[in-house]
C-alpha positions as CSV (number, residue, x, y, z in Angstrom):
1,M,27.7,23.7,29.4
2,K,27.3,22.4,32.3
3,K,28.2,19.1,33.3
4,V,25.3,17.3,35.5
5,Q,26.6,14.7,37.7
6,K,23.9,11.7,38.7
7,N,22.9,11.4,42.7
8,D,23.6,8.1,44.0
9,P,21.5,6.5,46.1
10,I,24.2,4.5,47.4
11,F,26.8,6.6,48.5
12,E,24.6,9.0,49.4
13,Q,23.3,6.5,51.9
14,L,27.1,5.8,52.9
15,F,27.6,9.9,53.1
16,A,24.8,10.5,55.3
17,Q,25.7,8.7,57.7
18,I,29.7,9.9,58.3
19,S,29.6,13.4,60.8
20,P,29.8,16.4,59.6
21,E,33.1,16.9,61.2
22,I,34.8,13.8,59.8
23,K,33.1,15.2,55.9
24,D,34.5,18.3,55.8
25,T,38.1,17.3,56.1
26,F,37.9,14.8,52.9
27,T,39.8,16.3,50.1
28,G,38.1,15.8,46.8
29,D,40.5,13.3,45.5
30,Q,38.5,11.3,48.8
31,I,35.5,11.5,48.0
32,K,36.1,10.2,45.0
33,S,37.8,7.4,45.4
34,I,34.9,6.6,48.2
35,K,32.3,6.8,45.2
36,M,34.5,4.4,43.5
37,A,34.5,2.4,46.1
38,F,31.4,2.1,48.0
39,G,28.9,4.3,45.0
40,S,27.4,2.3,42.4
41,N,28.7,2.7,38.8
42,N,28.7,1.9,35.1
43,I,30.7,-0.9,35.7
44,T,28.3,-3.5,37.1
45,S,24.9,-2.3,34.7
46,H,24.2,-5.2,32.6
47,P,22.6,-5.5,29.3
48,V,19.2,-7.1,30.3
49,E,18.3,-5.6,33.8
50,L,14.9,-6.4,35.3
51,R,14.1,-6.0,38.8
52,V,10.2,-6.4,39.2
53,S,8.4,-5.8,43.0
54,V,5.5,-6.8,43.6
55,P,3.2,-6.2,46.7
56,T,0.8,-8.2,47.9
57,S,-1.0,-7.6,51.8
58,E,1.2,-9.3,54.0
59,L,4.4,-10.4,51.7
60,R,6.5,-7.7,49.6
61,F,8.0,-10.3,46.7
62,Y,10.6,-9.3,44.1
63,L,12.2,-10.7,41.3
64,V,15.5,-9.3,39.7
65,F,16.9,-10.6,36.6
66,L,20.1,-9.7,34.6
67,A,22.0,-11.1,32.1
68,G,25.3,-10.2,30.5
69,L,28.9,-10.6,29.5
70,E,30.6,-12.7,32.4
71,R,33.4,-10.2,33.6
72,R,34.3,-11.3,37.3
73,S,37.6,-13.4,37.3
74,L,37.5,-17.2,38.0
75,Q,38.9,-16.6,41.8
76,R,35.9,-14.8,42.1
77,L,32.7,-16.6,40.5
78,R,34.8,-19.9,43.1
79,D,34.1,-17.1,46.0
80,E,30.7,-16.4,45.5
81,K,29.7,-20.0,44.4
82,S,30.8,-20.5,48.7
83,L,28.6,-17.4,49.2
84,H,25.4,-18.3,47.3
85,P,25.3,-21.7,46.1
86,L,22.5,-22.5,43.4
87,W,21.0,-25.8,45.1
88,T,19.4,-24.7,47.6
89,P,15.4,-25.3,49.0
90,S,13.9,-22.7,48.1
91,N,15.7,-22.3,44.5
92,I,14.7,-25.3,44.1
93,I,11.0,-25.0,44.9
94,F,11.5,-22.3,42.2
95,L,12.8,-24.0,39.9
96,I,10.3,-26.5,39.9
97,G,7.2,-23.8,40.1
98,F,8.9,-22.4,36.8
99,L,8.7,-25.9,35.0
100,I,6.2,-26.8,36.4
101,V,4.6,-23.3,34.3
102,L,6.9,-23.2,31.7
103,L,5.5,-26.7,30.8
104,A,1.6,-25.8,30.8
105,S,2.1,-23.8,28.7
106,S,4.1,-24.8,26.2
107,Y,1.5,-27.5,26.5
108,A,-1.1,-25.2,25.6
109,T,0.2,-23.3,23.7
110,F,1.2,-26.6,21.5
111,F,-2.5,-28.2,21.9
112,F,-3.8,-25.3,20.4
113,I,-1.9,-24.2,17.3
114,L,-1.9,-28.1,16.5
115,S,-5.5,-28.4,17.1
116,S,-5.8,-25.1,14.6
117,V,-3.6,-26.8,12.0
118,T,-5.7,-29.6,12.0
119,S,-8.7,-28.4,11.4
120,T,-7.4,-26.5,9.2
121,F,-7.2,-29.4,6.9
122,T,-9.0,-31.6,7.9
123,P,-11.8,-31.9,5.0
124,T,-14.9,-31.2,7.1
125,S,-17.4,-33.9,5.1
126,P,-21.0,-33.3,6.7
127,Y,-22.1,-36.0,8.8
128,P,-25.6,-37.1,9.5
129,T,-27.8,-36.6,12.8
130,S,-30.6,-36.7,13.9
131,I,-33.2,-33.6,13.6
132,P,-34.8,-33.1,17.6
133,W,-37.8,-30.5,16.1
134,I,-39.0,-32.7,13.8
135,D,-41.0,-35.6,14.9
136,N,-43.7,-36.9,11.6
137,Q,-42.4,-38.1,8.8
138,S,-44.4,-35.9,6.2
139,E,-43.0,-32.9,8.1
140,C,-39.8,-34.0,7.4
141,R,-40.5,-35.5,3.7
142,H,-41.4,-32.3,3.4
143,T,-37.5,-31.2,3.9
144,N,-36.3,-33.4,1.9
145,R,-34.4,-35.6,4.9
146,T,-34.7,-39.1,5.5
147,W,-37.0,-40.5,8.3
148,R,-35.8,-43.1,9.9
149,D,-36.1,-45.6,12.6
150,G,-38.5,-42.0,14.2
151,K,-36.1,-40.0,13.6
152,C,-35.7,-37.0,11.1
153,W,-32.0,-37.0,9.6
154,D,-30.5,-34.4,8.0
155,S,-27.7,-36.2,5.9
156,E,-26.1,-32.7,4.8
157,H,-24.9,-31.8,8.3
158,S,-21.9,-29.8,9.1
159,P,-19.9,-30.0,11.6
160,M,-18.7,-26.6,11.1
161,F,-22.2,-25.4,11.8
């Protein structure tokens, strides 16, 4: 069975920039070394890797979320921390917006769940209410309701109606 090789777009892009005269001088080991040094490899793959592009009419945005075990050395972490600081103005604006959306959705979810739970356990006892379409005493008495203050009152009106 023939071994299938994946095309590495990063290596292909780099290798396309080299003139054909120089490409012909590379040995197989040299090409393999260049691929290892400059190409994408499986070591950098992450267990969780979400990449989303959001095209709009004027601007294009992208969002990348990566998660996995930390394999970088402490020295490299310190170097990258100075190159890519967390607290930049755009990161702060993004984090504030994210927290606002998170808090609003949490509040809405909590309020919905709480109202569902309380309505389930709250007894639905009837409340007296006036019946607006009955406007005379005889019709009110005929329907077994109470006439009071010029209105027909139903003492068994359910709030779940």
